[in-house]
C-alpha positions in Angstrom: -86.9 -67.4 -171.3 -90.7 -69.1 -170.5 -91.4 -70.9 -167.3 -92.2 -74.0 -169.5 -89.3 -73.9 -171.3 -87.1 -73.9 -168.1 -88.5 -76.5 -166.5 -88.0 -78.3 -169.1 -84.4 -77.7 -169.3 -84.1 -78.6 -166.0 -86.1 -82.3 -165.9 -84.6 -82.9 -169.5 -80.9 -81.5 -169.2 -79.9 -80.9 -165.2 -77.2 -78.3 -165.0 -77.8 -76.8 -168.6 -76.7 -79.3 -170.9 -79.5 -78.6 -173.0 -79.4 -75.2 -174.1 -80.6 -76.1 -177.9 -83.7 -73.7 -178.1 -81.9 -70.8 -177.0 -84.1 -67.6 -176.6 -86.9 -68.8 -179.0 -90.5 -70.7 -177.9 -90.7 -74.6 -177.7 -94.1 -75.8 -179.2 -96.2 -76.8 -175.6 -99.7 -78.7 -176.4 -102.8 -78.2 -173.7 -103.5 -82.2 -173.7 -100.8 -85.2 -173.3 -100.9 -87.9 -176.2 -101.9 -90.2 -173.4 -102.4 -90.2 -169.3 -102.7 -92.5 -166.2 -105.6 -94.5 -167.8 -104.1 -95.4 -171.3 -100.3 -95.0 -171.5 -97.8 -97.9 -172.0 -94.8 -98.8 -169.6 -91.4 -99.0 -171.6 -89.4 -100.9 -169.3 -86.3 -100.5 -172.0 -86.2 -97.1 -170.2 -86.0 -98.3 -167.1 -82.4 -97.1 -165.1 -79.7 -94.6 -164.8 -78.8 -92.5 -168.0 -76.0 -90.1 -168.9 -77.4 -87.1 -171.1 -75.3 -85.8 -174.0 -75.9 -83.3 -176.4 -74.4 -83.9 -179.5 -74.3 -80.3 -180.8 -70.1 -79.6 -181.8 -69.1 -76.9 -179.4 -68.3 -73.6 -180.3 -64.4 -72.7 -181.6 -63.1 -70.4 -179.4 -60.8 -67.7 -181.7 -57.4 -68.5 -182.3 -54.5 -67.1 -179.6 -52.1 -64.6 -181.5 -48.7 -65.6 -181.5 -46.7 -65.3 -178.2 -50.2 -64.9 -176.6 -49.6 -67.0 -173.3 -52.5 -69.8 -173.8 -54.4 -70.7 -170.1 -54.4 -73.7 -169.4 -58.1 -75.4 -170.0 -60.1 -77.0 -167.1 -61.4 -80.5 -167.4 -64.7 -80.6 -168.7 -67.7 -81.6 -166.9 -69.0 -85.0 -167.4 -72.1 -85.2 -168.9 -75.9 -84.4 -166.6 -77.5 -88.0 -165.1 -80.6 -89.1 -163.9 -82.9 -92.0 -163.6 -86.1 -93.1 -165.1 -88.8 -95.5 -163.5 -92.3 -95.4 -163.3 -94.1 -93.9 -160.2 -94.8 -96.5 -157.5 -98.9 -96.1 -157.1 -99.4 -95.6 -160.1 -99.3 -98.1 -162.8 -99.2 -96.8 -166.1 -97.3 -93.5 -165.3 -93.3 -93.0 -165.8 -90.9 -90.6 -163.4 -88.0 -89.5 -164.0 -85.6 -88.1 -161.6 -82.6 -85.5 -161.0 -80.6 -84.9 -157.8 -77.7 -82.9 -157.7 -75.9 -81.4 -154.1 -76.6 -77.4 -153.4 -74.6 -75.1 -152.6 -74.7 -75.9 -148.7 -73.7 -79.4 -149.7 -77.2 -80.6 -149.1 -78.2 -83.3 -152.0 -81.5 -82.6 -153.8 -84.1 -84.6 -155.9 -86.5 -83.4 -158.3 -89.2 -86.2 -159.4 -90.7 -85.2 -162.5 -93.8 -87.5 -163.9 -94.7 -88.2 -167.6 -96.1 -90.5 -170.0 -95.3 -93.1 -172.8 -97.5 -93.0 -176.1 -97.3 -95.8 -179.0 -98.9 -94.2 -181.8 -98.1 -97.1 -184.7 -94.1 -97.8 -184.0 -93.2 -94.8 -182.9 -92.8 -93.6 -178.7 -93.4 -90.2 -177.3 -93.5 -89.0 -174.3 -95.8 -86.2 -172.8 -94.2 -84.2 -169.7 -96.2 -81.3 -168.0 -93.6 -78.6 -167.8 -96.4 -76.4 -166.1 -96.3 -75.0 -161.8 -97.9 -77.2 -159.9 -100.9 -74.5 -159.4 -101.0 -73.5 -163.4 -102.7 -75.3 -165.7 -100.8 -78.5 -167.6 -98.9 -77.3 -170.7 -97.2 -80.4 -171.7 -93.8 -80.9 -174.0 -93.7 -83.3 -176.5 -91.3 -85.9 -177.6 -90.3 -88.6 -179.6 -87.3 -91.0 -178.7 -86.0 -94.2 -180.1 -83.9 -97.0 -178.7 -80.4 -96.5 -181.3 -79.4 -99.8 -179.0 -80.7 -101.1 -175.9 -78.0 -98.4 -174.3 -78.3 -96.0 -176.4 -81.7 -93.5 -176.8 -82.0 -90.6 -179.2 -84.7 -88.0 -178.3 -86.6 -85.4 -180.8 -88.4 -82.4 -180.1 -90.9 -81.0 -182.2 -90.3 -78.8 -184.9 -91.1 -75.3 -184.3 -91.0 -74.3 -188.2 -93.1 -77.3 -189.1 -95.3 -76.9 -186.4 -96.0 -73.2 -186.4 -96.8 -73.8 -190.6 -99.3 -76.5 -189.5 -100.8 -74.4 -187.3 -101.2 -71.1 -189.3 -102.6 -73.4 -192.4 -105.4 -74.9 -189.7 -104.3 -78.7 -189.8 -103.4 -78.2 -186.3 -105.2 -76.2 -183.8 -103.4 -73.7 -181.5 -102.0 -70.5 -181.9 -98.0 -68.6 -182.2 -97.5 -65.2 -180.5 -94.1 -63.3 -181.5 -92.4 -60.6 -180.4 -90.0 -58.4 -182.4 -86.4 -57.8 -180.4 -86.4 -54.4 -181.1 -88.4 -51.3 -182.6 -86.3 -52.1 -185.8 -89.0 -53.1 -188.5 -86.8 -55.5 -190.3 -85.8 -57.0 -187.2 -86.6 -61.5 -187.4 -89.4 -61.5 -184.3 -89.0 -64.1 -182.0 -91.5 -66.7 -181.0 -92.7 -66.5 -177.9 -95.2 -68.7 -177.5 -95.9 -71.8 -179.6 -99.3 -73.7 -178.1 -100.7 -76.7 -179.2 -104.6 -76.7 -178.4 -105.7 -79.5 -180.7 -107.2 -82.4 -178.6 -105.7 -85.8 -178.3 -107.3 -87.4 -181.0 -106.3 -84.5 -183.4 -102.9 -84.7 -182.2 -102.1 -88.4 -182.5 -103.6 -88.3 -186.2 -101.3 -85.1 -187.0 -98.5 -86.8 -185.1 -99.3 -90.5 -187.1 -99.5 -88.2 -190.5 -96.6 -86.6 -190.1 -94.4 -88.6 -187.8 -90.9 -87.4 -189.1 -91.6 -84.5 -190.5 -93.1 -82.8 -186.8 -90.0 -83.6 -185.3 -86.3 -82.4 -185.6 -84.5 -84.2 -188.4 -81.1 -84.7 -185.9 -82.2 -85.5 -182.1 -81.8 -83.2 -179.7 -80.5 -85.9 -176.6 -78.5 -88.8 -176.7 -79.1 -90.7 -173.5 -76.6 -93.3 -172.7 -77.0 -95.9 -170.2 -74.5 -95.5 -167.2 -73.9 -98.5 -164.8 -75.8 -99.2 -161.9 -73.7 -98.6 -158.7 
């Protein structure tokens, strides 16, 4: 799993809830859709949110007749994070996660991100790269189902790959074969979008729905303040 993907999973899924991407790469952009100078603030995002993966859990194999069934443990509750804005940056949002370490210490992680509005759509640009590395932005689209529920969509791998291969979107795709079998399906190791900001914005405006997955990847549900 790439560093960018692992940081994305950490930032958005907290406790491993977001495992929808498997071993395949997610599209990453060299440039954000906006930055600290021209982003917009979406105050509707402020608050505490529980994050859900709405994919149905895999069914367990049926027990044979007479086989003893072990009691199932209670499922863990959803992951939770806080959204707000960075104190000293007027146009930068921030995602804060918190958890308890193995030795009982409360740990927090802060992840800044930018919100961009293109037409009627809202997008997030979040830098997934390590601090010393060149920026790599995850581009997400979100929409409010109501004031307490947000649906988050990821870029559609196949659509982005096709656009890059057709020359409609500047970028590169690197694939690797999982084995020496010539018939084995190749895995996408990296999907890098190198388009400049204006080009990327125009592409997403033109393909505002097709460029993202049809089904939301995450559902955010507002948590009670307490």
